[in-house]
N, C-alpha and C positions, 0 to 999 in steps of 0.2 A: 716454326710451325707453318705448314703449307696451307694456303687458303685456296679453296676451290673457287674457281672463277664462276660468278653468276652474273648473267647479263642484267642490267638495270631494268626494274619493272615499271612499267608506265601506270601511273595512278589514273583510275577511271574517273572521268568527270561527266556529270549529268549535263545533258544539253539543256537549253532553255525550255524546250518542250517537256523534257523529262522532269525538271524541277517543278514546273506547273502541274504536271500530272500527280507528282508526289504530294504537293500542297493540297490539291483538291481531294486526293484520297484520304489525307489526314482529316480534313474538314468533314468528309462524309462519315468517317469512322466515329468522330466526336458527335456528329448529329445523330447517328444511330444510337449511341449510348444514351443521349438525352431523350430520344424519341421513345425508346422501349418502355421506360417507366410511365411515360405519358399515355402510351397505348394501353398500359395496364390499368389506367384510371387513377394513378396516384395523385395527379395535380388537377384533375378535372373537377371544377366546382360543382357542388351538389345543389340541385334546385329544391329549395325548401317547400314543404307542404304548408297548408294554412289551417290553423285552428281558430274558429270564431266563437267567442263567448258573448252571448247577447246580454243586453241590459236586463236586470231583474232576476238573473239566475242566482240560485242559492249555492252555497259551497258544495254540497253533495253532487249537484248537477255538474259543476265544474270538474270535480274529482272524476266523475264517471266519464266525462268527455275526454279528459287527459288519458285515462286508462284505455279508452277505446282507440284514441289516436295513436298511442304508443304501443298498442296491442299487449297490454299488461293485464294480469289477473285483476278482477274487480277488487277494490279496496287498496290497491297498491299506492295510489296517490294520497289517499287519506292517511295511510301509514307514514308516508314520506314527510308529512307536515311537521312532525315532531323533531326531525333532524335536518330540516331544510335551511335553518338559520334565517328565516324570513325577517325582513326589516319592518316589523309591526310595532305600533305604539304600545307602550307598557299597559295601557288600558285594555288592550285586546287579550292579554294573558295567553298569547300563543294561538288564538283563534283567528284565522284569516278571513272570516265572514265579513263581507263589506269591502275587502281590500283586494279581491280578485277581479281587477278592473275589466269591464267588458270591452273587448277590442278583438282584432284579428292578430294572431301571433304566428311567427314562423316556426316550423317544426322540422328538424333535420335528424339524421341518424345519431347525432350526438345529444339530442334533447333528452332530458330526464324529467320526471315529475318535479324534482327540486328546482331545476333551471327554469321550467315554465312557470311554476308558482312564484319564484323569485322575480321573474320578469313582470308578472301581473301585479305583484305587491309594489314593486318599484314604480310602475306606471300609476297606480292609485295614489301613492305618496306624491308623485310629481303633479298629478292633477289637483290634489288637495292643496298643494303648495303654490298653485298659480295665484297671481296677485289678487284677482277678483274674489276667488274663493277664500283664500287665507285672510284677506282684509275683512271680507264680509263676515266670516266666522268670528273673528276677534270683535267686531262691532256688536255682535249678538252675544258675546261672552262664551262662545263655544270653542272647544278644542277640535282639532281635525277629526278625532275619533267621533265626537258628538255630531259633527257635520256629516260624516259618513253614515252615522246611524239615522239621523233625520232624513238624509237624502234617500236612504234605502226604503223608508216608509213612503216617501213621495213616489219613488219608482214603482212600488207595489200597488199604490192606491190609485194612481192616475189612470183615467180612461184614454186620455189624449195628452200629448205634450203641452198643448195650449193651456191645460189646467194645472200644470205643475206649480206655478207661482201662487195660485189660489189655494191649493192643498197645503202648500208650505205655510201660507198665512193662517189657515185654520189651526195647524199645529202650533205655530208661534202664539196665536191668540189664546189657545187653551193652556199652553204652558204658562203664559203670563197671568192667567186667572187661576192657576193651580187646579185646573180641571183635568180629570183623566182623559187621555187622548181618545179612548174608545175606538180604536182602529181595528177593523176586521183582519187586516193584513198581519197584525202581530199575533192574533188568535190563530190564523192559518199557519203561521210559522211555528207556533208552539205545538200545533197538532200535526205538523208536517203534511199539509194539504194546501190546496188552492181552490177556493170556492167563493161564490157571491153570496151564499146563504149562511148566515150566522144564527144559530138557535140560542135561546135564552140559556140553555144548559152550557153552551160553549163559553159564554161570558163569565161563568162561575168556576172555570177550571183553576186549579192551583198551579200557577206558573208565573215566573218573573216576566213573561211576555204577555200576560193578561193585562192589556192596557185599559180594560174596563174597570178593574179593581185597583190597579196600581197607578200612581201618578208619575209623571215624568217620562223621559224616553226609555225604551226597553234597554236591557243591559248590553246588548250588542246590536250591530246592524242585522237586518233580516234578509238581505240579498246583496247583489253587486250593483250599486248605483252607477249611472253614467255621469258624464260631466254636466249635462243639462240639469239633472236632478240635484247635483251638488251646488250648481249656481243658484237654482231656485231655493235651496235650503237656506242660503245666506242672503238672498235678495228676494224675499217674498213679495207678491203683489200687494198693494195697499188695499185694505178692506177690513170690515168688522165681522167677517163670517166666523161662525163657531161650528157649523154643521155642513155636511155635504152628502149627497147620495147620487150614484149613477143610476138614473131611472132606466135608461136604455143606452146601448152603445152610442157614444157621441152626444149624450144628453146628461151631463152632470150638473146638478143644481146645488147651489150654495145658499146658505141661510144664516142670518144673524140671530134669529130667534128660534126657540124650540117649537113654537106653534107653527111657524112657517115650515120648519123641517118635517114635522109630522105629516103635513099635507103632501110633501114630496115623497115621503116614505110610503104613504097610503097609495100614491100613484105607482110607485115601484111594486108594491104588493099586488095591486090590481093587475098590472101588466104581466107579472110573473105567474100569478094564479091562472090567468087566461091561457098561459102557455103550458100549464100543467106542472110548473115547478113549485117547490115549497115556498111559502111566504117568508118574507124577510122580517126583520125586527124593527119596531118603530123608534128605537133609541139611538142606534149608532150613527156617528157622523160620516163614517166611511161608506164603502160600496155596499 
């Protein structure tokens, strides 16, 4: 067989400069492949918004705030409670009232009512488990749920944080004497309102939250207490007070006897009558 003669072909070889150009081109191509998804926002961290829950808010107020922040139809968060799998005490029977801890929470595009509620409940459980609160509760024979309930009354009743320990003492003293708590805040919770004026007819309503007629703590917390109220609930100020009334903002008066308390209530009534408001009642120890 004849073979056609072909001259040997020279293999092309990159120069040093050519090899460098090829290497840089490869790097640029890889960089562009990584950069494109970044420019599309795939790996850019999201800046969270903030949702602040103040001390003393009731559960419906928290639900409404979450609905508003997440731009959901009203009632969405309340509905989500049933399926959120919240880490509540058995005593709560699925009701998160008192365990939606007041704080500021991050909100992102991935936040849902369930995730926010779960964060709040976890925070409340963590605060109730702090050594001072947990040990103080045990010393008074209270479960964490009872501590949250008592703290919620303190949160609702105080005019200023300096009075938290004294209000807690009034509650403890009344419980020790098997006296009804007679707190206006529990009446307000039953009637879904907030007011300083409690009428005699209000104290006769048929409700488990009527602390004028029923002894002991109410069946559930009545708001979201903060850590200071929890601490006061388990470490009340020493004293023999059984009554208190906030005569004016910043002027809460505590009494050991009913006779002394009636004088303070009369002062409350006089001041509020002069301002054109309805008169208060001479019996309650609360506001």
